[in-house]
N, C-alpha and C positions, 0 to 999 in steps of 0.2 A: 456212913457202911454199916450193916451187921456186925457183930462178933463172932467171927467161924472159927469153930475149933477143927486140931487138926489130931492127925490119930499120934498117939502116946508111942507106938512102936514104929513107922516108918514114914511120918510125919507129911504124909498126905492129908489136904483140906476133908472133913469127910463128908460135906455135898459136893464133892468132886467124885469121891468114890460111890458114893449112894445114887447120882446120877448116871453114871456108865456101867455099862456089864462086857467082860471081854469075853468073845467066846470061842468056842473050840475049831471056828473056819478061819481065826487070825483075823477077824475084823471087830470095830469098838464101837457100840452103838450106845444112842440114849437107853436106859434103864424105862424108861416109859412109855418108849418105839422104839423097838428093837428093829424097825423099817429105816428107820432113821441112823444112817451111819455116821460117824466123826473120825478124824484120824490126830494123835497127838505129835508133832513134829517140831522139828527145829523152824523157826520161821524167819529169823534173817534172809531166807533168797528171795523171799518172796517180790518185794520191790525189785531188788535186785535183776529178779528173774524176768519182768516185764519189760524193766527199763532197757534189758540187754537184747531182747526180741527186738523191742525195737529199734535199736541200732544197727540189730541184724541186716534187717525189713528196710530200715533207713525209713522210718513214721513211726513217731512217740504214738504210744497207746493204754497211755493211762485213764485216757477218758472214756474209753473203749472198754477199758475195764473196770468201771466205774458203774457205767450203763448195768454192767452187768453184773455184777456184784449185787448191785440194789433191786434188780429185778429180781434175782435170784433171791434176796436176802427175803425180799416181801413174799414170794412164795411161799416158802422156809416158815417166817412168821404167821403166816397167815395158819397153817395147820398146826400150830404150837397154840397162837394166845385164842380163845373161845370166842366165837361169832358174840355170842352175850355182852362180852366185853369191850371189843371193836362198837360193835354199837353202842354203849354205853358212855365213851371217848369221843364220837360223833355226835350223840344229841347231847352232850354237854354235862351229863351226869357224874362224870368221871375225870377229872384233868390228864392230862398225857401221863404228866410225872407221875401221877399215885402209879401205876401201870409201866413208866419207863425206868423207874429205880429198882426195883427188883432184878431186871434184864441188867443194867448197868453194876449192881453190887455182882453178878453171877459172871461178867465180863471180868473183874478183879479174880476175880478165881481160877479162869480158864486163861488165862496169861495174857490180856488184850492191852492192857496199860492202865492208868491211873485215870477216870473217867472223872468230869465235874462237870453239873448241868448248869447252865448258865441263865438259860431264859427262851420263852417262848412267844407267839402270837397265834392262837387258831378262833378264827374267827369267821372261816369260810371267805376271806377277801385275797386279794392278786397276792399282797404283801405280809400275807402271812409265811413266820415263819419257827425255828425251832434250831438253839443254838447249844453245843457241848466246848468243853478242852480236852481234850487228850495227852496224857504227859506219855513218852514214848509209848505211843498205837506200835502192836506187834507188826502191822502192814498200815502203810498211807490209805493205800487203794484200795485196799481190806476194807476197813476201816470207816472211810467215806461211804465207801458202798453201802456197807451193815445198816450206820446211821440213819444214810435215806429211806432202806427197807422198812427200818422197822417204823419208822415214821410214816409212810407209804400203808401200812400196816393197822395201823392204830386210826389213823384222822382219814384212811381212803384217797383215791387218787393217786396220780404219779407225781412223783419229786426227784429233784434233781438235788448235787449239793457241791458247795464251795469250800476249799480249806486252804486255811495259809500256815506256816510257822509262824507265831509271837513271841517265841522264843526256843531256845536251846531242849532241841528235842519236845517242843510243845506246840501242839499243833488248835486252830480252832475252825471248828466244823459248823457250816448254816445249811439248813436244805429250805427250798424253794421249791414251789408248784413246776411242775416241766410236763413235757410228753414223754413217754419213752420210745425210743426207734420202732417200729413199726415189727422188724425182723425177732425183738425178742420178745414182743407180746405173742408172736407167731409160733415161733419155735422154742423158747428156751422151757424147758421140763425139768426137776430136780428129778434125779430116779431114786425109787424107792429100793433099802437093799432088802434082800432074802434070805433071812441064813439058813446055812445049811449044816450039815453036822461035819466035823472033822478030825481034827488029832493031835490040837493045841491044846498043850496045858502048860499053864505060864506056872511058876511057881508063887503062891502067892503070903499076904502077908495075913501074918495068924490073929490079928486084934479085930484089921478094918477090911480084909478082902482085896484089897489095890494090888496088883500083879510086884510083888518082891523088887523089881526094877526100880518101878517110881521112889524108891526111899533113897534114890541117890540124883533126884531133883528139890530143888529148896525152892520153893514158894515164898514171897515178896507180896501180900494180900493185900498191902497199902498202895502197892504202887503196880499191879497187876503183873508182874513180873515172876515168870517158873524159869529155874537155869540150874543147867545141867552140869553138877558139880562135879561131872569128869570132862568135859570138853569145854565147859564153858558156855556153849551155845545156849541162848533164850530160844526155851519150847513156847508153844499156845495149840490148844486144841482145834483144829480147821475143819472147815465141813468140805470132806472130799469132792462130794458131787457136786457144792456148788463151781469149784476149782477147774474138775474135769469139763463142767458145763461153761465156765471161761472159754477154756480153749478149744472148746468145739463153735462157741460161737463165734471167735476168733477164726478161725477157719473159713466157716461163712461168709463173714465178713474179707477175709484177709486174702485168702485160696488155699490149694492143697498141701504149699507149704509150708503149713503154720505147725503139724505134728513134728516134724524132723527140728527147724526151727528152736521148736522146745524143748526136745531133746540136747539137739545142740549148746546151747544157752546153758541148760543146767549141768552139760558136761564141763562147761568151762567155770561155773563156778564151784563144781566139784573138785575139778582140778585144782582151782585156787586156792583150796582147804575149806571150802563152805561144805560139807555134805554128811550126811547121819548114815550111810553106810560103809561100816570096815569090812574088809575082807575077811574074816575069821573062817574057822568050819562052819560045817552046816549047821550044826546045833544053834550058834553064836547066830549066824544069818538070819534063823526061823524066829527067834526068841525077838530078836531087832525089830521085825517085820510086824511079829504077834502084837508086841508091846506097844508101837503105831499105829496097829489097826489097821495097816497096808495088804494084808495077806494071807494064807498058809501055803509057807513055803514046800514043794514037796522034792525038788530035786535040785542040786546045786554043788558047781562043779568049779574051780578055780585055777589058777596054774599061770607061767609067764605067758603063756602062749593064748589066755585067752580067758572068759568066765561064763558059762552057762547058768541061767538061773530056768525054773519052772515054776509057777506059783498059781496057786488056784485063787478063786476068789479075791481078785486084786481090785487094788484103785490108784488112784494117782499114775497110773502107770507109764505116765510122758515123765515124767518127774522123776519115776524110780527108775527107769531106763538109763538117763542120763547119767542120774546117780550112780550107779552103777559103772557106766562105763569113766565119769570120772574120777572114780576109787578106784578103777584097774588103774589107771593111766597115772595117775600118784604114785599107786602102789609101785609101778613099777619102772617110772621115768619113760613110757613110749607111749609111741602116736595107736592108733584103735580107728576101729568099725565097729559099728554097732546095728545090730539086727532087731524086732520085734513083733511077736505078734500075739493079738488077741483072739482067741475060737471061739466059736457058738457056745462053748461049754462055758467061757468067762475063764477058761485057765490063757498066764501069760505067761509066754517065752522070749527070753533076753538072751542073745548069743552077742557078746562082746569079744573081735579077734583082734589079738596086736599084728602090728603091721612090722614088718620085720624092716631093719635100714636097707636102703640100697648103695650096695658099694659101686663106686661111679667105676666105670670099666676105663684102662687108659687106651 
């Protein structure tokens, strides 16, 4: 792994800051392509969320999540890695590790865990493979799909991935030639972000320009771990368009109950303590959303009776709805109902209403 410098003032790795922009519309984007949106989030909820969705609907969905992530990551990487580089890999003039290793190094910077490359065979034969190990992956399902997607982008074709825990928190992932389900090839699209002018103005580090709030995160670059020193939660850089596409594809496959199932699963996670939204004042919530790249808060009210948010330019809106509901129930120790609406103007409204305890009639 190459030597990575951190900012002397805030401690954020300089390649992380240089690779991203925090815009006035509450979004976080790639510096080289501001149509490619990212989000900086607590990542411990991802696998428990999908597991809980599976328990709620009575059907494990891990294989569906991996398949969707593979296809989505392939589409994304094809927009990042030049066609000439991919062509050189496929004609044998460049070996896959030459291209893959810089990607692996960047995975350490964005909190994906500690990667090690084990081996590969690319001869255009049925038993071709590529194998890596990841210590403490940010998400087993997302890491599996992303790995297969990168390989599919580099060598072409369609790929599946198998994985196994070979030690405590140490996983081995191996790709194989495969076929994607037709629904993924026909319908899965990654949305392009359209930046707009907003009113978010985050305080910045005077030295590197990262949001000042990032100084409370600690980077363990050797192990690919980013830690929120205030909450103790692990962080990672996620592709919100890909996660939203996963939820949409689950809805195609499993029915229109999936959006409310996602919100309910995230409500349960948040109420149990796995949350990233704290019910503070307007500016506090506004900064929490913008630092994570989730959108621009326009209106906010909270009290014992419920919570109201209006967010422009939102992403991961189902996760946000569940998180807000769970945070409210945790704060006031009450049950609640939640509604959300994503308008044509891409404004999101979330309303959480507390449910009064019913007093039995004698």
